[in-house]
C-alpha positions in Angstrom: 79.6 123.6 114.0 81.2 120.9 114.4 82.5 119.5 110.6 84.4 117.1 108.0 84.7 116.6 105.0 83.5 112.6 103.9 82.7 110.2 100.8 79.5 109.2 100.9 78.7 105.0 99.6 75.9 105.4 96.8 73.2 103.9 99.0 73.1 101.1 97.4 76.2 100.4 99.4 74.9 101.9 101.8 72.7 98.9 102.6 74.6 96.1 101.8 77.0 96.9 104.3 73.5 97.8 107.2 72.3 93.9 106.0 76.3 92.7 106.1 76.8 94.5 109.7 73.6 92.4 110.7 74.2 89.0 109.5 78.1 89.2 110.3 77.5 91.0 114.2 74.0 89.8 115.2 74.4 92.2 118.6 75.5 95.3 119.2 75.4 98.3 121.4 75.1 101.5 119.1 75.2 100.6 115.8 75.9 103.1 113.2 72.6 104.0 111.6 72.4 102.8 107.2 71.8 106.2 106.2 74.7 108.6 107.9 77.6 105.2 106.6 80.9 107.3 104.9 84.2 107.3 104.5 85.6 110.5 106.7 89.1 112.6 105.1 89.1 115.4 106.7 87.7 116.0 110.9 87.8 119.7 110.7 85.7 120.3 114.7 84.3 124.0 115.2 84.1 125.9 112.8 82.3 129.1 112.1 81.1 130.1 109.0 84.3 132.6 107.7 85.6 128.4 108.3 83.0 127.9 106.2 83.2 130.3 102.7 87.1 129.8 103.1 87.3 126.7 101.9 83.9 126.2 99.0 86.4 128.9 97.9 89.6 127.2 98.5 88.3 123.8 97.4 85.7 125.2 94.0 89.8 126.3 93.0 92.1 123.6 94.0 89.0 120.1 93.4 90.8 118.5 90.0 88.6 115.0 90.4 87.8 112.1 88.8 85.5 109.5 89.6 87.3 106.2 91.5 86.4 103.6 93.1 86.5 101.7 96.6 86.8 98.5 98.6 86.5 98.2 102.1 87.4 94.6 102.7 88.6 94.2 106.2 86.9 94.8 109.9 88.9 97.6 112.7 88.1 97.8 116.0 89.8 100.9 118.1 89.3 100.8 121.9 89.8 104.4 123.0 86.3 105.4 120.6 85.0 101.9 120.6 84.0 101.6 117.4 84.0 98.8 114.8 85.2 100.1 111.4 85.3 98.8 107.8 88.0 99.7 106.0 90.5 99.5 102.7 93.6 97.6 102.2 94.2 99.3 99.5 93.8 103.5 99.4 93.4 104.4 95.6 95.7 107.4 95.2 92.4 109.4 94.7 91.9 108.8 98.0 95.1 109.3 99.3 95.4 113.3 97.3 91.8 114.1 98.1 92.9 113.9 102.1 96.3 116.0 101.5 93.9 118.6 99.6 91.4 118.7 103.1 94.4 119.2 104.8 95.9 121.6 103.6 92.9 123.2 103.1 91.6 123.9 106.3 95.5 125.1 106.8 95.0 127.7 104.3 91.8 128.2 105.8 93.0 128.9 109.2 91.3 125.2 111.4 94.1 123.9 113.2 93.6 120.5 113.3 94.8 116.8 114.7 97.7 115.6 113.5 97.6 112.4 112.6 98.3 109.2 110.0 95.6 108.6 108.4 93.4 105.7 108.8 90.6 105.2 106.1 87.6 104.1 108.3 83.1 103.6 107.4 82.1 104.0 111.0 80.0 100.6 111.6 78.7 101.0 115.1 79.8 102.5 118.8 79.9 102.2 121.7 81.8 97.9 121.4 83.1 97.5 124.8 85.2 95.3 123.7 87.1 94.3 120.5 84.0 91.6 119.2 84.4 88.6 117.5 85.3 88.8 114.1 82.8 88.7 111.4 81.1 85.4 110.4 80.7 86.6 106.9 83.9 88.5 104.7 83.7 91.9 104.1 84.1 93.4 100.2 81.8 96.2 99.1 83.5 98.3 96.0 81.5 101.6 95.4 81.9 104.4 93.1 82.9 107.5 94.4 81.6 110.4 93.0 81.9 113.2 95.1 83.0 115.1 98.0 80.2 116.0 100.7 81.8 118.4 103.1 79.2 117.5 106.0 77.8 118.9 109.1 77.2 116.6 112.3 74.1 117.2 114.3 73.2 116.4 117.5 69.3 115.3 118.1 67.6 113.2 121.5 67.4 110.6 118.4 71.4 110.5 117.5 73.7 111.7 115.3 72.5 113.7 111.8 75.2 113.4 109.0 73.9 117.4 106.9 75.5 117.3 103.9 76.1 121.3 103.7 78.7 121.4 100.1 79.5 119.0 98.0 81.7 119.0 94.7 80.9 117.0 92.0 84.1 114.7 90.4 85.0 114.3 87.0 84.0 111.2 85.4 86.0 108.2 84.2 85.9 107.2 80.5 87.3 104.1 79.5 87.8 102.9 75.5 
C-alpha cells in the first residue's frame, strides 16, 4: 500500500480553503477534493503490513505531542509535479518535531524515504501546466491540529482517495 503521515485540517477549515480556492483561482484543471486536503509530514511510499505494524508500535511508544496551531498563509507552485499548494511561513516547532519523529520511525522500520528538505504544504491542485497568477485574495487559514494520521493513498476510477488507516490523538493544550 502507498502510505503517508499527515495533519488533517478540521472540516470547517477544509471547506473554507476550498471556498477560498474557488474565488482566488477560479479555473483549475484538477483541484484536490476538499475531503482530501491535508498537510503531508512524511511520504512513505509503498509499505507492507509488517512496516505498518512496526510504524504503529514506534509511534505508539515515541509520540508525545500536544495540540498545536498552524497558519497557512502563502501560495507555492512546483513546476515538476505541476502542483499548486498552500504553505505556512512560520513552522511550529511541534510540526518539525513530528517530521523528525516520523523520519526516525521510517528509518527504524526499514522504510527508505527520499532525502529532501521538508516543505510544509497542503496541495490545492494538480496538473497545473503553468504557474498560476497571484491569488486574487491572500490566504490566511489557522486551525488546531489535534491528531496525527497515517493515510493510504488509493487510486480509483474517480481519482485518488486518501483513506485513514491509523491515528494518534495529541494531548490537549491547557492555558491559564
